[in-house]
C-alpha atoms as one frame of an Amber mdcrd trajectory, in Angstrom:
protein
 -83.495 101.180-288.106 -84.424 104.007-285.707 -81.115 103.717-283.837 -78.940
 103.778-286.973 -76.338 106.514-286.837 -75.069 107.394-290.278 -71.312 107.769
-290.743 -69.579 110.357-292.910 -69.230 108.004-295.904 -72.947 107.244-295.871
 -73.770 110.936-295.573 -71.645 111.618-298.651 -73.740 109.124-300.642 -77.011
 110.714-299.547 -78.406 113.834-301.142 -79.202 115.714-297.942 -80.710 118.675
-299.816 -83.150 116.433-301.688 -84.362 114.796-298.482 -84.727 118.228-296.872
 -86.683 119.582-299.838 -88.984 116.556-299.831 -89.838 117.026-296.167 -89.804
 120.856-296.283 -87.126 121.286-293.637 -83.539 122.504-293.509 -80.507 120.524
-294.591 -79.000 121.141-291.156 -81.995 119.488-289.466 -81.710 116.451-291.764
 -77.988 116.161-291.063 -78.542 116.439-287.298 -81.248 113.755-287.343 -79.088
 111.385-289.386 -75.995 111.858-287.225 -77.939 111.446-283.987 -77.538 115.025
-282.758 -81.340 115.418-282.736 -83.895 113.045-281.270 -85.850 110.865-283.664
 -89.075 110.845-281.715 -91.085 112.982-284.148 -92.856 111.697-287.215 -90.747
 113.971-289.432 -87.485 112.622-288.026 -88.638 109.035-288.471 -89.586 109.737
-292.103 -86.175 111.288-292.759 -84.371 108.251-291.326 -86.601 105.878-293.304
 -85.915 107.706-296.573 -82.166 107.764-295.893 -82.147 104.024-295.148 -84.119
 103.328-298.329 -81.697 105.354-300.460 -78.653 103.622-298.969 -80.280 100.235
-299.495 -80.738 101.024-303.185 -77.163 102.300-303.503 -75.661  99.257-301.794
 -77.704  96.487-303.356 -76.286  94.347-306.103 -78.130  94.771-309.360 -78.405
  91.671-311.518 -79.068  92.204-315.179 -79.983  89.406-317.501 -79.799  89.999
-321.213
């Protein structure tokens, strides 16, 4: 998970501004962490990556509805 580099399609699905607001940082910092331009060795960077992975997992999972 920590080495995941997000591609442009995945970044389009993510709400970068929401993640930045949650962690009280800039949208540019979030984008740089997710694209690998910034190191992920801080706790903040790891939390950002974790949240992004969680959001993409929810978006990509198949939802089964039984009525």
